[in-house]
N, C-alpha and C positions, 0 to 999 in steps of 0.2 A: 882557562884562567880569565877572570874578568879584567877589563881594562880600566885604567884611570883615564878620564876624558875631560878636556875643557873645550866646550863648544860655545861659539858666539852667535847670538841671534841679533842681527842688525835691525830687525823690524823695518818700518817704513822710513829709513834714514839713508842718506848719502845718494847724491846723483851718481850716474854711471862713472863720471870722471873721478869723483871723490872716492867712490868704492874701489876703483882701480888703484888709486894712490894708497889707500889704506891696506889693500891686499899686498901691494909691492913693499910697503913699509914693514908689514908683519913678516913677510917672506925674508926681507933683508935682516931683520932682527934675529930670526931663527936660523939664518944661514950658517952661523958660526958655531952652533951648538945643537945637541940632540935633546929635545924636551923629554921629560920623564913621564909624559902622558901623551895620549892622542890629542891632536889639536884639530878642531873643525870650525870653519866659518860658514854660517848659514845666512845667505844674502837674499835681497829681493830678486825676483825672477830675471829682471833686465840685466843684472850683473853676472849671472851664472856663466854664460858662454865666454865672457871676457876675462873673468877672474880665474876660472878653472885652469887654463893653460899658463897663467902667470905664476902660480905658486908651485913650490916643490911638493909633488904629490906624496913623497916619502915623509914629509913633515906636516903638511896641512891638507886636510880633507875639506871638500866643499859640499854644501848642501843648500836646498831650498827651504823656504819657511812654510810651505804649504803645497798641496797639489789637489787636483780635482777628484771628485768621487765618481767620475765617468771616464770611460776609456778614450773616447774621441767623439767628434760630431758637432752638432749645432748648439754649442754652449758658449756664446759670445763672452769673451773676457776671461775664460777659464784656461788653466794650464795643466795639461795631463802629466801623469807620472812618467810616461814615455818621453814627453818633451823635456822634462827635467833631466832624465837619464841621458838624453841625446846631447846635452851640453857638456857631459863629462862629470857632472855632479854625482856623488855617491850616497848622499844622505837627504832626508827630508824631515822637517819638524811637523808633527801632526798633533792635533788636540790642544794646542796652546790655549790658555784661558781667554786670551783676547779673541781668538776665533770662536770659542764656545760662547762667549758673552755677546760679542758684537755681531757675529754672523750666524748665531743660533745653530752651531754644529752639534748634532746629536750623537749619542753613542752609536746609533745605526749608521749614520753618515760617515762617522770616523772609521767604523769597521770596514766600510767599502773603500775608503781612502787607503787604509793600511793594506788591505788585500791587493789593491792595484799597485801601490808603491813596491811591495815585496815581489809581486809578479814581474815588475820591471827592473828588478835587481837593485833596488834602493834599500839602504838601511834606514830604519825609522827611529827618530827620537820622539818618543810618545810622552806627552805632558799630561800630568794629573795634579790635582790640588784643590783645596777647599777655599771658599770665600770667608771673610771675617765672621759673618753671622753663623756660619756652619762651625767654625772653630770655637766660637763663644758658646754654642749650644752643645759642644763636645761631640759633634757629628762627623769630625774629619775622617775617621776610619771608614765609616759607612759610605761617605761621599767618594772617597778614593777607591774603595772596593767596587763601587758601581761603575766608576769611570773605566776601570781596568777591564770591564766586560768587552770593550772594543778590541782588545788584543788577546784576551784569555780564551777566545774560541779558536785561536791558531793552533796548528800542530807544534810540537816541541821544536821540530826542525825549523819552522818558520819563525817561531818565537826567538830563536837564537839570533835573528837579525833585528831584534828590538832593543833599543836603549831606552830606559825609562827616565823621565825627569820629573821629580817632585817639586812643584812650584806652589807654595802657599800663596793664593791670589792676593792676600792682604799684605804680602811682602814684595810684590812686583812693582818696582818703580816708586815705592812709597818711602824708601829709606829704612823701613822696618825690616829686620831680618829675623827669621826663626832663630832661636838660640841653638847652639850646637846640640844641646840635649833634645830640643824639639825636633830638629832635623834627624838626628840619630834614631829617635823613637819611631818616627814615621817611616824612615827608610827600612828599619828592622821589621816593621809591620808589613810593608810592601813585600819585602823579601820572604816573609812568612807566607804571604798569599801566593807568591810564585811557587814556593815549595809545596804548598797544599795542592796547587793546580798541576805542576809539572815535575815535582820531586826536588830533593835537596841539591842535586848536581846542577840542574838548570838554574835554580835560585842562586847558587854560589857563582855561577858564570855570568849572571846578568849585571850589567853596569846600571847603577841608579844614581843619577845626577841630582844635585840640588840647584834650584833656581829661585831667585828672589832677593834682589839687592846684595848680591855677592860681589865683593870688591877685593882689591889687593890686601886691604887691612884686616879682613875677616876670613879670607879664603883658607888660610893654613889651619885655623881652628876648626872650621867646618869640615874640611877634607880629612882632618885627623880622625874623624869618626870611622869605626870599622865598616859601617854600611853606606857611607857617603863616598862615591867613586869619582867625584869631580863636580863640575858645575855647568849649567846652561846659563850663559851670561848675557844680560841685556845691555844696559847703558855702558858698562865698563868695557864692552867689546868694541865700542866705537872709537876708542883711542888705543893705538898700538901699545903704548907704554903701560896703560892700565891692564890691558888684556895679558900682556907679557908678565906683569906682576902676579896675576892669578895663575898663569901657567907655572911660574916659579914656585908656587906654594907646594908643588910636588917635588922640588929639588931637595 
């Protein structure tokens, strides 16, 4: 059975002290109820070891926003999948459009990162999505299919540890959101590609999240789509009340 998931991506925000406060606040808000979805917070590397023991693991999973494509060694400034795992974190975001655009991460680099993350027992939230020019040229399907090559070489057993996040790049932080119809259309297409690659059962079991200006005001409508299994949330994940508002879309 696939899961409904609301995951927060803090990006490069919050000092360590501020991050600890936000995690405590979220933990407190969720302490009196059981959310109707899995809740994950993905934080900057420096927060992981402090935040993981603070939250109730039964209600909030913790993840990193990236990891290295190398196991260990002389790679100054990099953080390996094993290091992420050692903090108690269970997830890692890979392939985010900001990483692809600003740090030139390729399909091959990402395949390496995915492999190392899975080898170290992390679940991967793998991001895919087209830029505005690609959408306007009606190339979104082709772009997303190509990006999925980083995970489609996995065995079905390994692919079971992948959560996909469709994030139209033109909707990230812009205030523009894909319409519920656009989101459903792309999510259904992604699921059809999984079915083609791994069969219907695997496709039905895979959670596909929507990301891109998702907020309490539009989450319910987006999540009501049969192939949209939750959200990867940016800006709205930085305020506990807003994040909770999105979690409540599943109530």
